N, C-alpha and C positions, 0 to 999 in steps of 0.2 A: 484355663479360662483367660480370655483376651480382654484387655481394657480398651480396645479400639472400638470406636463407634463409627457407623457409616457417616461419611462426610458428603454433602451434596457436591455435585460436579461444578466445575467452573462454568460450563454451559448453562446450568440452571441458575447460577448466581448472576451471570450476564443477562439471562432472560428476565430475571426479576428486576434488575436494574433498568433494562430496556423498557419494560412495560410501565415501570414507575415514571420514567422520563417521558414516555409517550403520553401518559395520563397528565403530567404536569404541562407539557407543551400544548396538548389538546385543549385543556381547560383555560390555561392562560391565554392561548390564542383566541379562543371563543370570546373570552371576556373583553379582549381588545375591541370588539365590535359594539360594546355597550357604551353609552354616553358617560357613565360614571368612571369607567376605566380610561376612556379617551382623555377625560379631564385630569385624572390622576397621573397618567403617563405624561401628559403635556407639561405638568408642573416640573418634571425632572428633565424630560427629553428635549423640550423646547429651548433649554439653556445649554444643551450639549452640542458642540460643533457638528458632530456627525449627523444629527437629526434636526438641528435648528432651522435649516433651510426649508424643511418640509412644512413647517407650521405657517409661515406667511404665504406659501404657495398653495397649500391645500386646506389648511385649517386643522384643528386638533382631531376631528372625527376621521378624516381620510388618512391623516398621518398614522393614527392608531390602527386603522384598518390595514394599512400596509404592513405595520409591525406584526399585527395579528396574522396576516396571511403568511408571513415568513415563519412565524411560530407554528402555524398549522402545517406548512410544508415540511418543517423539521419533524413534527410529530409523524407525518406520513412517511418520511424517509426512515425514521427510526423503526416504525411499525413494519414497513416493507423489508427492512433490514433483517428481520427475523427469518426471512426466506432467501435473502441475497446478501452475502457478506460485503460485496462492493457497494451496494446501496447503504448498508449499515455504516460503512466508513464515511460516506457522504453525510448521513444523518448525524453521526458522532461529530464530524467536523463542523457541521452547521450549528449543532448545539454548543460546541466549544466557542465558536465565533460569537454566538448570542451572549454567552455568559462572560466572555472576555470583555465584550462591549459594556454589559451592565456593570461589571466589576470596575471598569474604568470610570464609571460615574462617581466612584468614591473619591476621586481626585478633585479637590476643591469644593466639596460640600461638607456641611457640618455633620459629623458622625457621632459626636458625643452628646449626651443628654444635657441640655442647657441647665446650668445651675449645679450640676454634679461633676462633670468632667470625666476624664478617663478613670476607670474602665467602663463607665456606664454609657452604653451606646443608645442612641435614639432610634426612633422607628425607621428612619431612612436607612441607617446602618444595618438594622435587623433585616430589612427588606433586601439589601444588597449583599450582605455577608453570606447569606445562605447560598448564594450563587457560586461560592467557592466549592462547595460540596457538589453542586450540580455540574460545574465545570469538570471536576474530577471524574464524575460518573460518565460524562460524555467522552472524556479522554479515554477512560477504560474501555468503553464500547468501541471507539475508533481504533485503538491499539489491538484489542482482541479480534476485531473484524478484519483489520489489515493483515494480521497473521493468518487468520482463517482463509482469507481470499488469496493468500500467497503473495501479498504485496509487501510483506515485511517478514524478517526472520524472527524466530522465537528467541 
């Protein structure tokens, strides 16, 4: 009698991760086209040098639409990556860039809950820290896909 249980394949684990990320990018991207999200993003992004220039030029709504379009393109690349490892690499790298940028927002913003201090993070830190896991997921997809496409060695 064997104590071994069937283990799902790496392909199925990556597929689950892929579709979870597609879901996240799709709905976060769609939300960027709503006024409430445009205003919420502007509170953070308009103070950040990489995005600050967009707000005086276009205003919060168009700036948010640009960010949303990038997120929707990332969702599309990740989804199409289910059928093409090379496109999957691109989608994984796009996702990594997105989350590296959002994680860099943690520099210079108040992360700890006022009045409590470390380790009690505030809502901004909660919003940003989850991106570390999403970054790792995009990295896993990029690496797995690069190997599958023959662009990297195992």
